[in-house]
PDBQT receptor file of N, H, CA, C and O in Angstrom, charges set to zero:
ATOM      1  N   MET A   1     -42.753  -1.241  33.496  1.00  0.00    +0.000 N 
ATOM      2  CA  MET A   1     -41.803  -0.911  34.754  1.00  0.00    +0.000 C 
ATOM      3  C   MET A   1     -42.494  -0.458  35.632  1.00  0.00    +0.000 C 
ATOM      4  O   MET A   1     -43.510   0.176  35.349  1.00  0.00    +0.000 OA
ATOM      5  N   ARG A   2     -42.000  -0.736  37.275  1.00  0.00    +0.000 N 
ATOM      6  H   ARG A   2     -41.174  -1.251  37.505  1.00  0.00    +0.000 HD
ATOM      7  CA  ARG A   2     -42.723   0.010  38.383  1.00  0.00    +0.000 C 
ATOM      8  C   ARG A   2     -41.737   0.289  39.518  1.00  0.00    +0.000 C 
ATOM      9  O   ARG A   2     -41.241  -0.599  40.211  1.00  0.00    +0.000 OA
ATOM     10  N   VAL A   3     -41.504   1.547  39.646  1.00  0.00    +0.000 N 
ATOM     11  H   VAL A   3     -41.906   2.269  39.083  1.00  0.00    +0.000 HD
ATOM     12  CA  VAL A   3     -40.621   1.590  40.806  1.00  0.00    +0.000 C 
ATOM     13  C   VAL A   3     -41.365   2.543  42.379  1.00  0.00    +0.000 C 
ATOM     14  O   VAL A   3     -41.984   3.601  42.262  1.00  0.00    +0.000 OA
ATOM     15  N   GLU A   4     -41.126   1.919  43.585  1.00  0.00    +0.000 N 
ATOM     16  H   GLU A   4     -40.623   1.060  43.679  1.00  0.00    +0.000 HD
ATOM     17  CA  GLU A   4     -41.377   1.805  44.859  1.00  0.00    +0.000 C 
ATOM     18  C   GLU A   4     -40.220   2.271  45.333  1.00  0.00    +0.000 C 
ATOM     19  O   GLU A   4     -39.084   1.910  45.025  1.00  0.00    +0.000 OA
ATOM     20  N   VAL A   5     -40.811   3.714  46.680  1.00  0.00    +0.000 N 
ATOM     21  H   VAL A   5     -41.733   4.008  46.931  1.00  0.00    +0.000 HD
ATOM     22  CA  VAL A   5     -39.601   3.471  47.366  1.00  0.00    +0.000 C 
ATOM     23  C   VAL A   5     -40.531   3.266  49.117  1.00  0.00    +0.000 C 
ATOM     24  O   VAL A   5     -41.684   3.446  49.509  1.00  0.00    +0.000 OA
ATOM     25  N   ASP A   6     -39.402   2.864  49.653  1.00  0.00    +0.000 N 
ATOM     26  H   ASP A   6     -38.465   2.718  49.334  1.00  0.00    +0.000 HD
ATOM     27  CA  ASP A   6     -39.436   2.259  50.717  1.00  0.00    +0.000 C 
ATOM     28  C   ASP A   6     -39.196   3.730  51.690  1.00  0.00    +0.000 C 
ATOM     29  O   ASP A   6     -38.193   3.825  52.397  1.00  0.00    +0.000 OA
ATOM     30  N   TYR A   7     -39.964   4.548  51.644  1.00  0.00    +0.000 N 
ATOM     31  H   TYR A   7     -40.779   4.471  51.071  1.00  0.00    +0.000 HD
ATOM     32  CA  TYR A   7     -40.182   6.121  52.742  1.00  0.00    +0.000 C 
ATOM     33  C   TYR A   7     -39.572   5.708  54.225  1.00  0.00    +0.000 C 
ATOM     34  O   TYR A   7     -38.841   6.450  54.882  1.00  0.00    +0.000 OA
ATOM     35  N   ASP A   8     -39.984   4.454  54.611  1.00  0.00    +0.000 N 
ATOM     36  H   ASP A   8     -40.578   3.852  54.078  1.00  0.00    +0.000 HD
ATOM     37  CA  ASP A   8     -39.185   4.390  56.184  1.00  0.00    +0.000 C 
ATOM     38  C   ASP A   8     -37.633   4.357  56.052  1.00  0.00    +0.000 C 
ATOM     39  O   ASP A   8     -36.891   4.926  56.852  1.00  0.00    +0.000 OA
ATOM     40  N   ARG A   9     -37.108   3.476  54.724  1.00  0.00    +0.000 N 
ATOM     41  H   ARG A   9     -37.711   3.014  54.074  1.00  0.00    +0.000 HD
ATOM     42  CA  ARG A   9     -35.692   3.318  54.720  1.00  0.00    +0.000 C 
ATOM     43  C   ARG A   9     -34.908   4.514  54.333  1.00  0.00    +0.000 C 
ATOM     44  O   ARG A   9     -33.784   4.913  54.640  1.00  0.00    +0.000 OA
ATOM     45  N   CYS A  10     -35.872   4.974  53.546  1.00  0.00    +0.000 N 
ATOM     46  H   CYS A  10     -36.784   4.649  53.297  1.00  0.00    +0.000 HD
ATOM     47  CA  CYS A  10     -34.873   6.419  52.311  1.00  0.00    +0.000 C 
ATOM     48  C   CYS A  10     -34.326   7.691  53.364  1.00  0.00    +0.000 C 
ATOM     49  O   CYS A  10     -34.620   8.540  54.206  1.00  0.00    +0.000 OA
ATOM     50  N   GLU A  11     -33.557   7.212  52.761  1.00  0.00    +0.000 N 
ATOM     51  H   GLU A  11     -33.318   6.523  52.077  1.00  0.00    +0.000 HD
ATOM     52  CA  GLU A  11     -32.771   8.996  53.906  1.00  0.00    +0.000 C 
ATOM     53  C   GLU A  11     -32.660  10.389  52.842  1.00  0.00    +0.000 C 
ATOM     54  O   GLU A  11     -32.083  11.441  53.118  1.00  0.00    +0.000 OA
ATOM     55  N   SER A  12     -33.199  10.147  51.890  1.00  0.00    +0.000 N 
ATOM     56  H   SER A  12     -33.667   9.293  51.666  1.00  0.00    +0.000 HD
ATOM     57  CA  SER A  12     -33.142  11.040  50.799  1.00  0.00    +0.000 C 
ATOM     58  C   SER A  12     -31.679  11.898  50.736  1.00  0.00    +0.000 C 
ATOM     59  O   SER A  12     -31.351  13.039  51.061  1.00  0.00    +0.000 OA
ATOM     60  N   ASN A  13     -30.970  10.724  50.139  1.00  0.00    +0.000 N 
ATOM     61  H   ASN A  13     -31.236   9.797  49.875  1.00  0.00    +0.000 HD
ATOM     62  CA  ASN A  13     -29.460  11.375  50.182  1.00  0.00    +0.000 C 
ATOM     63  C   ASN A  13     -29.232  11.649  48.574  1.00  0.00    +0.000 C 
ATOM     64  O   ASN A  13     -28.191  12.051  48.053  1.00  0.00    +0.000 OA
ATOM     65  N   ALA A  14     -30.464  11.331  47.932  1.00  0.00    +0.000 N 
ATOM     66  H   ALA A  14     -31.309  11.005  48.355  1.00  0.00    +0.000 HD
ATOM     67  CA  ALA A  14     -30.454  12.223  46.493  1.00  0.00    +0.000 C 
ATOM     68  C   ALA A  14     -29.312  11.258  45.240  1.00  0.00    +0.000 C 
ATOM     69  O   ALA A  14     -28.955  11.750  44.169  1.00  0.00    +0.000 OA
ATOM     70  N   LEU A  15     -28.994  10.131  45.627  1.00  0.00    +0.000 N 
ATOM     71  H   LEU A  15     -29.284   9.732  46.497  1.00  0.00    +0.000 HD
ATOM     72  CA  LEU A  15     -28.477   9.242  45.037  1.00  0.00    +0.000 C 
ATOM     73  C   LEU A  15     -29.312   8.937  43.549  1.00  0.00    +0.000 C 
ATOM     74  O   LEU A  15     -28.985   9.207  42.393  1.00  0.00    +0.000 OA
ATOM     75  N   CYS A  16     -30.392   8.335  44.041  1.00  0.00    +0.000 N 
ATOM     76  H   CYS A  16     -30.658   8.116  44.980  1.00  0.00    +0.000 HD
ATOM     77  CA  CYS A  16     -31.208   8.496  42.779  1.00  0.00    +0.000 C 
ATOM     78  C   CYS A  16     -31.807   9.226  42.401  1.00  0.00    +0.000 C 
ATOM     79  O   CYS A  16     -32.716   8.739  41.729  1.00  0.00    +0.000 OA
ATOM     80  N   MET A  17     -31.820  10.008  42.440  1.00  0.00    +0.000 N 
ATOM     81  H   MET A  17     -31.082  10.404  42.986  1.00  0.00    +0.000 HD
ATOM     82  CA  MET A  17     -31.686  11.738  41.939  1.00  0.00    +0.000 C 
ATOM     83  C   MET A  17     -30.576  11.775  40.603  1.00  0.00    +0.000 C 
ATOM     84  O   MET A  17     -30.863  11.912  39.414  1.00  0.00    +0.000 OA
ATOM     85  N   ALA A  18     -29.381  11.624  41.150  1.00  0.00    +0.000 N 
ATOM     86  H   ALA A  18     -29.148  11.513  42.116  1.00  0.00    +0.000 HD
ATOM     87  CA  ALA A  18     -28.620  11.914  40.984  1.00  0.00    +0.000 C 
ATOM     88  C   ALA A  18     -28.821  11.061  39.177  1.00  0.00    +0.000 C 
ATOM     89  O   ALA A  18     -28.841  11.562  38.053  1.00  0.00    +0.000 OA
ATOM     90  N   ALA A  19     -28.935   9.638  39.651  1.00  0.00    +0.000 N 
ATOM     91  H   ALA A  19     -28.919   9.231  40.564  1.00  0.00    +0.000 HD
ATOM     92  CA  ALA A  19     -29.119   8.580  38.609  1.00  0.00    +0.000 C 
ATOM     93  C   ALA A  19     -29.787   9.064  37.338  1.00  0.00    +0.000 C 
ATOM     94  O   ALA A  19     -29.517   9.225  36.148  1.00  0.00    +0.000 OA
ATOM     95  N   ALA A  20     -31.116   9.261  38.454  1.00  0.00    +0.000 N 
ATOM     96  H   ALA A  20     -31.336   9.130  39.421  1.00  0.00    +0.000 HD
ATOM     97  CA  ALA A  20     -32.744   9.293  37.219  1.00  0.00    +0.000 C 
ATOM     98  C   ALA A  20     -33.244  10.328  37.511  1.00  0.00    +0.000 C 
ATOM     99  O   ALA A  20     -34.442  10.291  37.790  1.00  0.00    +0.000 OA
ATOM    100  N   PRO A  21     -32.631  11.460  37.552  1.00  0.00    +0.000 N 
ATOM    101  CA  PRO A  21     -33.724  12.907  37.499  1.00  0.00    +0.000 C 
ATOM    102  C   PRO A  21     -34.983  13.257  36.881  1.00  0.00    +0.000 C 
ATOM    103  O   PRO A  21     -35.695  14.247  37.047  1.00  0.00    +0.000 OA
ATOM    104  N   GLU A  22     -35.114  12.260  36.145  1.00  0.00    +0.000 N 
ATOM    105  H   GLU A  22     -34.536  11.456  36.010  1.00  0.00    +0.000 HD
ATOM    106  CA  GLU A  22     -36.534  11.998  35.401  1.00  0.00    +0.000 C 
ATOM    107  C   GLU A  22     -37.697  11.514  36.530  1.00  0.00    +0.000 C 
ATOM    108  O   GLU A  22     -38.911  11.708  36.568  1.00  0.00    +0.000 OA
ATOM    109  N   VAL A  23     -37.113  11.059  37.098  1.00  0.00    +0.000 N 
ATOM    110  H   VAL A  23     -36.126  10.901  37.066  1.00  0.00    +0.000 HD
ATOM    111  CA  VAL A  23     -37.939   9.731  38.121  1.00  0.00    +0.000 C 
ATOM    112  C   VAL A  23     -37.836  10.198  39.806  1.00  0.00    +0.000 C 
ATOM    113  O   VAL A  23     -38.696  10.163  40.686  1.00  0.00    +0.000 OA
ATOM    114  N   PHE A  24     -36.371  10.651  39.834  1.00  0.00    +0.000 N 
ATOM    115  H   PHE A  24     -35.673  10.679  39.119  1.00  0.00    +0.000 HD
ATOM    116  CA  PHE A  24     -36.956  11.127  41.630  1.00  0.00    +0.000 C 
ATOM    117  C   PHE A  24     -36.518  12.894  41.703  1.00  0.00    +0.000 C 
ATOM    118  O   PHE A  24     -36.179  13.700  40.837  1.00  0.00    +0.000 OA
ATOM    119  N   GLU A  25     -36.699  12.977  43.008  1.00  0.00    +0.000 N 
ATOM    120  H   GLU A  25     -36.974  12.322  43.712  1.00  0.00    +0.000 HD
ATOM    121  CA  GLU A  25     -36.523  14.612  43.557  1.00  0.00    +0.000 C 
ATOM    122  C   GLU A  25     -36.105  14.986  44.682  1.00  0.00    +0.000 C 
ATOM    123  O   GLU A  25     -37.132  15.192  45.329  1.00  0.00    +0.000 OA
ATOM    124  N   VAL A  26     -35.281  15.189  45.283  1.00  0.00    +0.000 N 
ATOM    125  H   VAL A  26     -34.447  15.022  44.757  1.00  0.00    +0.000 HD
ATOM    126  CA  VAL A  26     -35.255  15.874  46.737  1.00  0.00    +0.000 C 
ATOM    127  C   VAL A  26     -35.651  17.307  46.484  1.00  0.00    +0.000 C 
ATOM    128  O   VAL A  26     -34.965  18.135  45.885  1.00  0.00    +0.000 OA
ATOM    129  N   ARG A  27     -36.808  17.490  46.999  1.00  0.00    +0.000 N 
ATOM    130  H   ARG A  27     -37.365  16.817  47.486  1.00  0.00    +0.000 HD
ATOM    131  CA  ARG A  27     -37.006  19.310  47.460  1.00  0.00    +0.000 C 
ATOM    132  C   ARG A  27     -36.548  19.670  48.523  1.00  0.00    +0.000 C 
ATOM    133  O   ARG A  27     -36.228  19.060  49.544  1.00  0.00    +0.000 OA
ATOM    134  N   ASP A  28     -36.525  21.215  48.085  1.00  0.00    +0.000 N 
ATOM    135  H   ASP A  28     -36.785  21.710  47.256  1.00  0.00    +0.000 HD
ATOM    136  CA  ASP A  28     -35.861  21.902  49.440  1.00  0.00    +0.000 C 
ATOM    137  C   ASP A  28     -35.857  21.304  51.117  1.00  0.00    +0.000 C 
ATOM    138  O   ASP A  28     -34.967  21.268  51.967  1.00  0.00    +0.000 OA
ATOM    139  N   ASP A  29     -37.451  20.823  51.121  1.00  0.00    +0.000 N 
ATOM    140  H   ASP A  29     -38.174  20.852  50.431  1.00  0.00    +0.000 HD
ATOM    141  CA  ASP A  29     -37.596  20.268  52.424  1.00  0.00    +0.000 C 
ATOM    142  C   ASP A  29     -36.816  18.944  52.820  1.00  0.00    +0.000 C 
ATOM    143  O   ASP A  29     -36.658  18.782  54.030  1.00  0.00    +0.000 OA
ATOM    144  N   ASP A  30     -36.348  18.056  52.039  1.00  0.00    +0.000 N 
ATOM    145  H   ASP A  30     -36.476  18.188  51.056  1.00  0.00    +0.000 HD
ATOM    146  CA  ASP A  30     -35.304  17.283  52.052  1.00  0.00    +0.000 C 
ATOM    147  C   ASP A  30     -35.668  15.886  52.319  1.00  0.00    +0.000 C 
ATOM    148  O   ASP A  30     -35.083  14.981  52.913  1.00  0.00    +0.000 OA
ATOM    149  N   PHE A  31     -37.309  15.999  51.441  1.00  0.00    +0.000 N 
ATOM    150  H   PHE A  31     -37.784  16.734  50.959  1.00  0.00    +0.000 HD
ATOM    151  CA  PHE A  31     -37.522  14.755  51.150  1.00  0.00    +0.000 C 
ATOM    152  C   PHE A  31     -37.177  14.322  50.119  1.00  0.00    +0.000 C 
ATOM    153  O   PHE A  31     -36.657  15.232  49.474  1.00  0.00    +0.000 OA
ATOM    154  N   LEU A  32     -37.179  12.736  49.199  1.00  0.00    +0.000 N 
ATOM    155  H   LEU A  32     -37.601  11.996  49.723  1.00  0.00    +0.000 HD
ATOM    156  CA  LEU A  32     -37.566  12.047  48.374  1.00  0.00    +0.000 C 
ATOM    157  C   LEU A  32     -39.008  12.436  47.296  1.00  0.00    +0.000 C 
ATOM    158  O   LEU A  32     -40.012  11.953  47.820  1.00  0.00    +0.000 OA
ATOM    159  N   TYR A  33     -39.186  12.822  46.591  1.00  0.00    +0.000 N 
ATOM    160  H   TYR A  33     -38.371  13.214  46.165  1.00  0.00    +0.000 HD
ATOM    161  CA  TYR A  33     -40.481  12.434  46.391  1.00  0.00    +0.000 C 
ATOM    162  C   TYR A  33     -40.219  11.996  44.526  1.00  0.00    +0.000 C 
ATOM    163  O   TYR A  33     -39.517  12.597  43.714  1.00  0.00    +0.000 OA
ATOM    164  N   LEU A  34     -40.932  10.963  44.353  1.00  0.00    +0.000 N 
ATOM    165  H   LEU A  34     -41.503  10.475  45.014  1.00  0.00    +0.000 HD
ATOM    166  CA  LEU A  34     -41.133   9.997  43.388  1.00  0.00    +0.000 C 
ATOM    167  C   LEU A  34     -41.989  10.947  41.869  1.00  0.00    +0.000 C 
ATOM    168  O   LEU A  34     -43.093  11.490  41.913  1.00  0.00    +0.000 OA
ATOM    169  N   LEU A  35     -41.471  10.912  41.206  1.00  0.00    +0.000 N 
ATOM    170  H   LEU A  35     -40.574  10.471  41.171  1.00  0.00    +0.000 HD
ATOM    171  CA  LEU A  35     -42.145  11.992  40.179  1.00  0.00    +0.000 C 
ATOM    172  C   LEU A  35     -43.048  11.107  39.529  1.00  0.00    +0.000 C 
ATOM    173  O   LEU A  35     -44.172  11.490  39.202  1.00  0.00    +0.000 OA
ATOM    174  N   THR A  36     -42.687  10.083  39.342  1.00  0.00    +0.000 N 
ATOM    175  H   THR A  36     -41.775   9.772  39.608  1.00  0.00    +0.000 HD
ATOM    176  CA  THR A  36     -43.848   8.735  38.355  1.00  0.00    +0.000 C 
ATOM    177  C   THR A  36     -43.391   7.500  38.819  1.00  0.00    +0.000 C 
ATOM    178  O   THR A  36     -42.276   7.498  39.342  1.00  0.00    +0.000 OA
ATOM    179  N   GLU A  37     -44.097   6.296  38.731  1.00  0.00    +0.000 N 
ATOM    180  H   GLU A  37     -45.002   6.297  38.306  1.00  0.00    +0.000 HD
ATOM    181  CA  GLU A  37     -44.533   5.162  39.230  1.00  0.00    +0.000 C 
ATOM    182  C   GLU A  37     -44.125   5.012  38.683  1.00  0.00    +0.000 C 
ATOM    183  O   GLU A  37     -42.949   4.988  39.047  1.00  0.00    +0.000 OA
ATOM    184  N   GLU A  38     -44.323   4.670  36.976  1.00  0.00    +0.000 N 
ATOM    185  H   GLU A  38     -45.278   4.690  36.680  1.00  0.00    +0.000 HD
ATOM    186  CA  GLU A  38     -44.714   4.029  36.054  1.00  0.00    +0.000 C 
ATOM    187  C   GLU A  38     -43.267   4.587  34.458  1.00  0.00    +0.000 C 
ATOM    188  O   GLU A  38     -43.613   4.592  33.276  1.00  0.00    +0.000 OA
ATOM    189  N   PRO A  39     -41.940   4.932  34.881  1.00  0.00    +0.000 N 
ATOM    190  CA  PRO A  39     -41.363   5.566  34.164  1.00  0.00    +0.000 C 
ATOM    191  C   PRO A  39     -41.255   4.616  32.414  1.00  0.00    +0.000 C 
ATOM    192  O   PRO A  39     -41.321   3.401  32.231  1.00  0.00    +0.000 OA
ATOM    193  N   GLY A  40     -41.053   5.848  31.269  1.00  0.00    +0.000 N 
ATOM    194  H   GLY A  40     -40.999   6.836  31.418  1.00  0.00    +0.000 HD
ATOM    195  CA  GLY A  40     -40.829   5.025  30.527  1.00  0.00    +0.000 C 
ATOM    196  C   GLY A  40     -39.427   3.872  30.249  1.00  0.00    +0.000 C 
ATOM    197  O   GLY A  40     -38.452   3.824  30.999  1.00  0.00    +0.000 OA
ATOM    198  N   GLU A  41     -39.590   3.097  29.142  1.00  0.00    +0.000 N 
ATOM    199  H   GLU A  41     -40.382   3.135  28.533  1.00  0.00    +0.000 HD
ATOM    200  CA  GLU A  41     -39.061   2.027  28.970  1.00  0.00    +0.000 C 
ATOM    201  C   GLU A  41     -37.611   2.824  28.954  1.00  0.00    +0.000 C 
ATOM    202  O   GLU A  41     -36.687   2.290  29.568  1.00  0.00    +0.000 OA
ATOM    203  N   GLU A  42     -37.350   4.198  28.215  1.00  0.00    +0.000 N 
ATOM    204  H   GLU A  42     -38.100   4.632  27.716  1.00  0.00    +0.000 HD
ATOM    205  CA  GLU A  42     -36.333   4.470  27.880  1.00  0.00    +0.000 C 
ATOM    206  C   GLU A  42     -35.162   5.342  29.131  1.00  0.00    +0.000 C 
ATOM    207  O   GLU A  42     -34.139   5.983  28.892  1.00  0.00    +0.000 OA
ATOM    208  N   LEU A  43     -35.918   4.988  30.643  1.00  0.00    +0.000 N 
ATOM    209  H   LEU A  43     -36.749   4.467  30.837  1.00  0.00    +0.000 HD
ATOM    210  CA  LEU A  43     -35.017   5.218  31.652  1.00  0.00    +0.000 C 
ATOM    211  C   LEU A  43     -35.130   4.078  32.711  1.00  0.00    +0.000 C 
ATOM    212  O   LEU A  43     -35.215   4.160  33.936  1.00  0.00    +0.000 OA
ATOM    213  N   ARG A  44     -35.106   2.939  31.850  1.00  0.00    +0.000 N 
ATOM    214  H   ARG A  44     -35.037   2.872  30.855  1.00  0.00    +0.000 HD
ATOM    215  CA  ARG A  44     -34.669   1.548  32.394  1.00  0.00    +0.000 C 
ATOM    216  C   ARG A  44     -33.540   1.226  32.956  1.00  0.00    +0.000 C 
ATOM    217  O   ARG A  44     -33.662   0.299  33.757  1.00  0.00    +0.000 OA
ATOM    218  N   GLU A  45     -32.661   1.573  32.857  1.00  0.00    +0.000 N 
ATOM    219  H   GLU A  45     -32.563   2.326  32.207  1.00  0.00    +0.000 HD
ATOM    220  CA  GLU A  45     -31.052   1.716  32.763  1.00  0.00    +0.000 C 
ATOM    221  C   GLU A  45     -31.027   2.715  34.162  1.00  0.00    +0.000 C 
ATOM    222  O   GLU A  45     -31.130   2.325  35.325  1.00  0.00    +0.000 OA
ATOM    223  N   LYS A  46     -30.895   3.807  33.790  1.00  0.00    +0.000 N 
ATOM    224  H   LYS A  46     -30.811   4.124  32.845  1.00  0.00    +0.000 HD
ATOM    225  CA  LYS A  46     -31.201   4.697  34.529  1.00  0.00    +0.000 C 
ATOM    226  C   LYS A  46     -31.745   4.663  36.310  1.00  0.00    +0.000 C 
ATOM    227  O   LYS A  46     -31.119   4.984  37.320  1.00  0.00    +0.000 OA
ATOM    228  N   VAL A  47     -33.090   4.159  36.151  1.00  0.00    +0.000 N 
ATOM    229  H   VAL A  47     -33.599   3.898  35.331  1.00  0.00    +0.000 HD
ATOM    230  CA  VAL A  47     -33.714   4.001  37.233  1.00  0.00    +0.000 C 
ATOM    231  C   VAL A  47     -33.036   2.553  38.245  1.00  0.00    +0.000 C 
ATOM    232  O   VAL A  47     -32.890   2.517  39.467  1.00  0.00    +0.000 OA
ATOM    233  N   LEU A  48     -32.694   1.379  37.134  1.00  0.00    +0.000 N 
ATOM    234  H   LEU A  48     -32.813   1.408  36.142  1.00  0.00    +0.000 HD
ATOM    235  CA  LEU A  48     -31.461   0.431  37.815  1.00  0.00    +0.000 C 
ATOM    236  C   LEU A  48     -30.344   0.904  38.682  1.00  0.00    +0.000 C 
ATOM    237  O   LEU A  48     -30.071   0.563  39.832  1.00  0.00    +0.000 OA
ATOM    238  N   ARG A  49     -29.819   1.666  37.981  1.00  0.00    +0.000 N 
ATOM    239  H   ARG A  49     -30.040   1.943  37.046  1.00  0.00    +0.000 HD
ATOM    240  CA  ARG A  49     -28.715   2.200  38.491  1.00  0.00    +0.000 C 
ATOM    241  C   ARG A  49     -29.395   3.151  39.467  1.00  0.00    +0.000 C 
ATOM    242  O   ARG A  49     -28.574   3.849  40.064  1.00  0.00    +0.000 OA
ATOM    243  N   ALA A  50     -30.281   3.307  39.696  1.00  0.00    +0.000 N 
ATOM    244  H   ALA A  50     -30.948   2.741  39.211  1.00  0.00    +0.000 HD
ATOM    245  CA  ALA A  50     -30.679   4.409  41.154  1.00  0.00    +0.000 C 
ATOM    246  C   ALA A  50     -31.217   3.527  41.929  1.00  0.00    +0.000 C 
ATOM    247  O   ALA A  50     -31.508   3.971  43.040  1.00  0.00    +0.000 OA
ATOM    248  N   GLN A  51     -31.498   2.236  41.715  1.00  0.00    +0.000 N 
ATOM    249  H   GLN A  51     -31.262   1.875  40.813  1.00  0.00    +0.000 HD
ATOM    250  CA  GLN A  51     -31.854   1.334  42.355  1.00  0.00    +0.000 C 
ATOM    251  C   GLN A  51     -30.666   0.573  42.858  1.00  0.00    +0.000 C 
ATOM    252  O   GLN A  51     -30.852   0.180  44.010  1.00  0.00    +0.000 OA
ATOM    253  N   ARG A  52     -29.491   0.238  42.350  1.00  0.00    +0.000 N 
ATOM    254  H   ARG A  52     -29.340   0.557  41.414  1.00  0.00    +0.000 HD
ATOM    255  CA  ARG A  52     -28.402  -0.424  43.176  1.00  0.00    +0.000 C 
ATOM    256  C   ARG A  52     -28.049   0.907  43.775  1.00  0.00    +0.000 C 
ATOM    257  O   ARG A  52     -28.499   0.897  44.920  1.00  0.00    +0.000 OA
ATOM    258  N   THR A  53     -27.448   2.050  43.525  1.00  0.00    +0.000 N 
ATOM    259  H   THR A  53     -27.082   2.058  42.595  1.00  0.00    +0.000 HD
ATOM    260  CA  THR A  53     -26.780   3.366  44.386  1.00  0.00    +0.000 C 
ATOM    261  C   THR A  53     -27.402   3.295  45.296  1.00  0.00    +0.000 C 
ATOM    262  O   THR A  53     -26.541   3.142  46.162  1.00  0.00    +0.000 OA
ATOM    263  N   CYS A  54     -28.790   3.291  46.024  1.00  0.00    +0.000 N 
ATOM    264  H   CYS A  54     -29.490   3.416  45.320  1.00  0.00    +0.000 HD
ATOM    265  CA  CYS A  54     -29.476   3.612  47.430  1.00  0.00    +0.000 C 
ATOM    266  C   CYS A  54     -28.605   2.279  48.027  1.00  0.00    +0.000 C 
ATOM    267  O   CYS A  54     -28.634   1.076  47.767  1.00  0.00    +0.000 OA
ATOM    268  N   PRO A  55     -27.653   3.293  49.154  1.00  0.00    +0.000 N 
ATOM    269  CA  PRO A  55     -27.434   2.571  50.339  1.00  0.00    +0.000 C 
ATOM    270  C   PRO A  55     -28.202   2.169  51.024  1.00  0.00    +0.000 C 
ATOM    271  O   PRO A  55     -27.673   1.238  51.630  1.00  0.00    +0.000 OA
ATOM    272  N   LYS A  56     -29.579   2.345  51.452  1.00  0.00    +0.000 N 
ATOM    273  H   LYS A  56     -30.009   3.102  50.960  1.00  0.00    +0.000 HD
ATOM    274  CA  LYS A  56     -30.443   1.717  51.970  1.00  0.00    +0.000 C 
ATOM    275  C   LYS A  56     -31.125   0.984  51.147  1.00  0.00    +0.000 C 
ATOM    276  O   LYS A  56     -32.190   0.899  51.758  1.00  0.00    +0.000 OA
ATOM    277  N   GLN A  57     -31.253   0.419  50.228  1.00  0.00    +0.000 N 
ATOM    278  H   GLN A  57     -30.387   0.488  49.731  1.00  0.00    +0.000 HD
ATOM    279  CA  GLN A  57     -31.854  -0.300  49.388  1.00  0.00    +0.000 C 
ATOM    280  C   GLN A  57     -33.586   0.006  49.545  1.00  0.00    +0.000 C 
ATOM    281  O   GLN A  57     -34.419  -0.836  49.882  1.00  0.00    +0.000 OA
ATOM    282  N   ALA A  58     -33.848   1.434  49.203  1.00  0.00    +0.000 N 
ATOM    283  H   ALA A  58     -33.171   2.117  48.929  1.00  0.00    +0.000 HD
ATOM    284  CA  ALA A  58     -35.162   1.641  49.439  1.00  0.00    +0.000 C 
ATOM    285  C   ALA A  58     -35.948   1.831  48.425  1.00  0.00    +0.000 C 
ATOM    286  O   ALA A  58     -37.124   2.099  48.667  1.00  0.00    +0.000 OA
ATOM    287  N   VAL A  59     -35.431   1.727  46.851  1.00  0.00    +0.000 N 
ATOM    288  H   VAL A  59     -34.475   1.509  46.654  1.00  0.00    +0.000 HD
ATOM    289  CA  VAL A  59     -35.989   1.671  46.177  1.00  0.00    +0.000 C 
ATOM    290  C   VAL A  59     -35.650   0.088  45.001  1.00  0.00    +0.000 C 
ATOM    291  O   VAL A  59     -34.715  -0.552  44.520  1.00  0.00    +0.000 OA
ATOM    292  N   THR A  60     -37.379   0.134  45.046  1.00  0.00    +0.000 N 
ATOM    293  H   THR A  60     -38.139   0.654  45.437  1.00  0.00    +0.000 HD
ATOM    294  CA  THR A  60     -37.683  -1.255  43.917  1.00  0.00    +0.000 C 
ATOM    295  C   THR A  60     -38.087  -1.067  42.759  1.00  0.00    +0.000 C 
ATOM    296  O   THR A  60     -39.010  -0.349  42.375  1.00  0.00    +0.000 OA
ATOM    297  N   VAL A  61     -37.102  -1.986  41.941  1.00  0.00    +0.000 N 
ATOM    298  H   VAL A  61     -36.352  -2.569  42.253  1.00  0.00    +0.000 HD
ATOM    299  CA  VAL A  61     -38.065  -1.811  40.282  1.00  0.00    +0.000 C 
ATOM    300  C   VAL A  61     -38.508  -3.132  39.985  1.00  0.00    +0.000 C 
ATOM    301  O   VAL A  61     -37.830  -4.150  40.125  1.00  0.00    +0.000 OA
ATOM    302  N   THR A  62     -39.732  -3.063  39.551  1.00  0.00    +0.000 N 
ATOM    303  H   THR A  62     -40.283  -2.236  39.438  1.00  0.00    +0.000 HD
ATOM    304  CA  THR A  62     -40.396  -4.244  38.850  1.00  0.00    +0.000 C 
ATOM    305  C   THR A  62     -41.001  -4.218  37.807  1.00  0.00    +0.000 C 
ATOM    306  O   THR A  62     -41.674  -3.255  37.440  1.00  0.00    +0.000 OA
ATOM    307  N   GLY A  63     -40.837  -5.374  37.115  1.00  0.00    +0.000 N 
ATOM    308  H   GLY A  63     -40.290  -6.156  37.413  1.00  0.00    +0.000 HD
ATOM    309  CA  GLY A  63     -41.333  -5.520  35.409  1.00  0.00    +0.000 C 
ATOM    310  C   GLY A  63     -40.618  -4.695  34.749  1.00  0.00    +0.000 C 
ATOM    311  O   GLY A  63     -40.760  -4.593  33.530  1.00  0.00    +0.000 OA
TER     312      GLY A  63
């Protein structure tokens, strides 16, 4: 599985971080950081939830 973030669309609202904190992090600078582009299969459900909850559809999951 591969995760990508369209930073031009991202508002750093942290909904993805709430769904999958192992993969996404909004830091004190108010920017979203992708902690890993290829999370393990055990995180699939969390990552897909993050994709679904993103109001700007900035998260893409493939594979």
